[in-house]
C-alpha positions as CSV (number, residue, x, y, z in Angstrom):
1,M,24.4,5.1,-3.4
2,K,21.4,3.1,-4.9
3,K,19.1,5.0,-7.3
4,P,16.3,7.1,-5.9
5,V,12.7,6.2,-5.5
6,V,9.8,9.0,-6.1
7,I,6.7,8.4,-4.3
8,I,3.6,10.5,-5.3
9,G,1.2,10.5,-2.4
10,M,2.5,10.3,1.3
11,G,-0.6,8.8,3.0
12,E,-0.4,5.6,5.0
13,M,0.5,3.5,2.0
14,G,3.1,5.9,0.7
15,D,4.8,6.1,4.2
16,L,4.9,2.5,4.6
17,F,6.5,1.9,1.3
18,A,9.0,4.7,1.9
19,R,10.2,3.0,5.1
20,G,10.7,-0.2,3.0
21,F,12.8,1.5,0.2
22,L,14.9,3.5,2.8
23,K,15.8,0.4,4.6
24,C,17.0,-1.0,1.4
25,G,19.4,2.0,0.9
26,H,17.1,3.9,-1.8
27,P,16.8,7.8,-1.3
28,V,13.2,8.5,-1.3
29,H,11.6,11.7,-2.7
30,P,8.1,12.2,-1.8
31,I,5.7,14.4,-4.1
32,L,3.1,16.1,-1.8
33,R,-0.2,17.5,-2.7
34,G,0.3,20.8,-4.4
35,S,3.9,20.0,-5.6
36,R,5.1,20.2,-9.2
37,P,6.2,16.7,-10.5
38,E,7.7,18.4,-13.5
39,S,10.3,20.0,-11.3
40,V,11.2,17.1,-9.5
41,A,11.6,15.1,-12.9
42,Q,14.0,17.7,-14.1
43,A,16.3,17.0,-11.1
44,I,15.5,13.2,-10.9
45,P,14.9,12.1,-14.6
46,E,15.8,8.4,-14.0
47,P,14.5,7.2,-10.5
48,D,14.4,3.4,-9.8
49,L,10.7,3.6,-9.4
50,V,8.0,6.3,-9.4
51,L,5.5,4.7,-6.9
52,V,1.9,6.3,-7.6
53,A,0.5,5.9,-4.0
54,V,-2.6,8.1,-4.3
55,G,-6.1,6.8,-3.8
56,E,-8.1,5.5,-6.7
57,T,-10.2,8.6,-7.3
58,E,-7.0,10.7,-7.8
59,L,-5.1,8.0,-10.1
60,H,-6.4,9.3,-13.3
61,P,-5.3,13.0,-12.9
62,V,-2.1,11.9,-11.7
63,L,-1.3,9.7,-14.7
64,E,-2.6,12.3,-17.1
65,S,-0.1,14.9,-15.9
66,M,2.8,12.2,-15.4
67,P,6.1,13.6,-16.8
68,S,7.3,11.8,-19.8
69,A,10.6,10.9,-18.2
70,W,8.7,8.9,-15.6
71,R,6.1,7.1,-17.6
72,T,8.2,3.9,-18.2
73,R,9.2,3.7,-14.3
74,L,5.7,3.5,-12.6
75,G,4.5,1.5,-10.0
76,L,0.8,1.4,-9.3
77,L,-1.2,0.0,-6.1
78,Q,-4.6,1.1,-6.2
79,N,-7.8,-0.6,-5.3
80,E,-10.1,-1.4,-8.1
81,L,-7.1,-1.3,-10.5
82,L,-7.4,-2.9,-13.9
83,P,-5.2,-2.7,-17.0
84,C,-7.5,-0.2,-18.8
85,D,-6.7,2.3,-16.1
86,W,-3.1,2.7,-17.1
87,Q,-3.6,1.7,-20.8
88,R,-6.0,4.8,-21.4
89,H,-2.9,7.0,-20.5
90,G,-0.6,5.2,-23.0
91,I,1.2,3.5,-20.3
92,T,2.2,-0.1,-21.3
93,D,4.3,-1.8,-18.7
94,P,4.0,-0.5,-15.0
95,T,5.0,-2.4,-12.1
96,V,1.7,-3.2,-10.2
97,I,1.3,-4.2,-6.7
98,V,-1.9,-5.9,-5.6
99,V,-1.9,-4.7,-1.9
100,W,-3.4,-7.6,0.4
101,F,-2.7,-5.8,3.6
102,D,-4.5,-3.2,5.6
103,K,-2.9,0.0,6.8
104,K,-4.7,2.4,9.2
105,K,-3.2,5.6,10.9
106,G,-1.6,4.8,14.0
107,R,-1.8,1.1,13.8
108,P,0.6,-1.5,12.3
109,F,-0.3,-3.1,9.0
110,V,-2.4,-6.1,9.0
111,P,-1.6,-8.8,6.2
112,V,-4.6,-10.6,4.6
113,L,-2.8,-12.5,2.1
114,P,0.8,-12.2,0.6
115,T,0.7,-9.3,-1.8
116,P,1.6,-10.1,-5.3
117,V,3.8,-7.9,-7.5
118,A,4.4,-8.0,-11.2
119,G,6.3,-5.7,-13.6
120,P,9.7,-4.6,-14.5
121,R,10.6,-3.4,-11.2
122,A,8.8,-6.2,-9.0
123,G,12.1,-7.3,-7.5
124,L,12.7,-3.9,-6.0
125,V,9.2,-3.7,-4.5
126,V,9.4,-7.2,-3.1
127,Q,12.8,-6.4,-1.6
128,S,11.4,-3.2,-0.1
129,L,8.3,-5.0,1.4
130,E,10.4,-7.9,2.7
131,A,12.7,-5.3,4.5
132,I,9.7,-4.2,6.6
133,E,8.3,-7.8,7.1
134,V,5.2,-7.5,4.7
135,P,4.5,-10.9,3.1
136,C,4.8,-10.7,-0.7
137,H,6.0,-12.6,-3.8
138,T,6.6,-11.8,-7.5
139,I,4.2,-13.1,-10.1
140,P,4.3,-13.5,-13.9
141,D,2.7,-11.0,-16.1
142,E,0.2,-13.4,-17.2
143,E,-1.0,-14.0,-13.7
144,L,-1.5,-10.0,-13.0
145,L,-5.2,-10.0,-14.5
146,Y,-6.4,-12.7,-12.3
147,E,-4.7,-11.1,-9.1
148,L,-6.3,-7.7,-9.7
149,V,-9.8,-9.0,-10.2
150,R,-9.5,-11.1,-7.4
151,K,-8.7,-8.2,-5.1
152,N,-11.4,-6.1,-6.9
153,L,-13.8,-8.8,-6.3
154,Y,-12.8,-9.2,-2.7
155,I,-13.0,-5.4,-1.8
156,L,-16.1,-4.7,-3.8
157,T,-18.0,-7.5,-2.5
158,I,-17.3,-7.1,1.2
159,N,-17.6,-3.4,1.0
160,I,-21.0,-3.3,-1.1
161,A,-22.7,-6.3,0.6
162,G,-21.4,-4.9,3.9
163,L,-23.6,-1.8,3.5
164,R,-26.4,-4.0,4.2
165,T,-25.0,-6.4,6.8
166,G,-22.2,-4.6,8.5
167,G,-20.0,-6.9,10.3
168,T,-17.0,-8.9,9.6
169,V,-16.0,-10.9,6.4
170,S,-16.5,-14.1,8.4
171,E,-20.0,-13.0,9.5
172,L,-20.9,-11.9,5.8
173,W,-20.1,-15.4,4.5
174,D,-21.6,-17.5,7.5
175,R,-24.7,-15.4,8.0
176,H,-25.4,-13.7,4.5
177,R,-23.8,-15.9,2.1
178,E,-26.8,-15.6,-0.6
179,L,-26.1,-11.9,-0.6
180,A,-22.4,-12.2,-0.8
181,E,-22.7,-14.6,-3.7
182,K,-25.1,-12.5,-5.7
183,T,-23.3,-9.4,-5.0
184,A,-20.0,-11.1,-6.3
185,D,-21.7,-12.5,-9.3
186,E,-22.7,-9.0,-10.4
187,I,-19.4,-7.6,-9.6
188,L,-17.9,-10.3,-12.0
189,D,-20.2,-9.3,-14.7
190,I,-18.9,-5.7,-14.5
191,Q,-15.3,-6.9,-14.2
192,E,-15.7,-8.9,-17.5
193,W,-17.0,-5.7,-19.2
194,L,-14.3,-3.6,-17.9
195,T,-11.6,-6.3,-18.9
196,Q,-13.4,-7.4,-22.2
197,T,-12.4,-10.7,-20.9
198,R,-14.3,-13.9,-20.0
199,L,-13.0,-14.4,-16.4
200,P,-12.4,-17.7,-14.4
201,R,-15.4,-17.1,-12.0
202,G,-14.9,-20.3,-10.0
203,R,-11.3,-19.5,-9.4
204,L,-11.9,-16.0,-8.5
205,M,-14.6,-16.9,-6.1
206,A,-12.3,-19.5,-4.4
207,G,-9.6,-16.7,-4.4
208,M,-12.0,-14.3,-2.7
209,L,-12.7,-16.7,0.0
210,E,-9.0,-17.2,0.6
211,G,-9.1,-13.5,1.4
212,F,-12.1,-14.1,3.9
213,A,-9.9,-16.9,5.5
214,G,-6.8,-14.6,5.6
215,D,-8.5,-12.2,8.0
216,P,-11.8,-13.4,9.2
217,N,-12.3,-10.3,11.4
218,H,-11.8,-7.8,8.8
219,I,-14.5,-5.2,8.8
220,C,-16.6,-5.2,5.8
221,T,-17.2,-1.5,5.1
222,G,-15.2,1.7,5.4
223,R,-15.9,5.2,4.5
224,T,-15.3,4.6,0.8
225,A,-17.9,1.8,0.5
226,P,-20.8,4.0,-0.8
227,A,-18.6,5.6,-3.5
228,R,-17.4,2.0,-4.6
229,L,-21.1,1.0,-4.9
230,R,-21.9,4.3,-7.1
231,R,-19.0,3.6,-9.5
232,A,-20.0,0.0,-9.8
233,L,-23.6,1.1,-10.7
234,D,-22.1,3.7,-13.0
235,H,-20.2,1.0,-14.8
236,A,-23.3,-1.3,-14.8
237,K,-25.4,1.3,-16.4
238,A,-22.7,2.2,-19.2
239,A,-22.5,-1.4,-19.9
240,G,-26.2,-2.3,-19.7
241,I,-25.6,-4.9,-17.1
242,A,-28.5,-5.7,-14.9
243,T,-27.5,-5.5,-11.1
244,P,-30.6,-6.1,-9.0
245,T,-28.5,-6.8,-6.0
246,L,-26.6,-3.8,-6.1
247,T,-29.4,-1.7,-7.0
248,A,-31.5,-3.0,-4.1
249,I,-28.5,-2.2,-1.8
250,A,-28.3,1.3,-3.1
251,E,-32.1,1.8,-2.7
252,G,-32.0,0.6,0.9
253,L,-29.2,3.1,1.6
254,A,-31.1,5.9,-0.1
255,A,-34.3,5.0,2.0
256,A,-32.4,5.0,5.3
257,M,-31.0,8.6,4.6
258,P,-32.8,11.1,6.7
259,A,-35.0,13.4,4.7
260,S,-33.5,16.8,3.9
């Protein structure tokens, strides 16, 4: 029997990955909300992978309390993920999945672009995704930062600009290109501060547009968009970065709120 896989968080993503691992013959042990990971780690100290499939707002508490036996076996897949997110917890070499498919409850997944995977257990993840026909590929570690920032640029630009425009990504680019470009530029300022790296802006913008072309009918905003805007503004404030476009979008949202 193949080694087990532990999945922390069994939402839509956790469920989809579980199906892939099971198809490849790996027993899957879910960690549900309220469960004690320490107890599972005592029973399964050396799983093939511990996939952290919680949302981005839950990531840091989960990593903070991660059993020591699992810390070298982690897989991460959150939106807005950057190396500083795992490094602050003393985690040095996770397997990272830059998810480029959309999965909503009760609907099949919708691929936007092939999903890149990097890290020591990338092969295991790619095999499991291929088993359920999710387009994916491994990437070298030196490409990971670009792929993470490209996905962040895509999701933050469409979510935040979409708070003003609504509509799809193709409509955002065709009808509101100046807003999209200004939003993206400010997002990249923030990403450079978070990564402490001078980023290849032209390549990243082109990469974002590949995402637009991959699913032109993708809806720009979702329920998490206002929270993404607040986080971006918090980062900008901490860094001393001017964000006139993001600030104007936030002010417009506030003005549209009914008076209490």
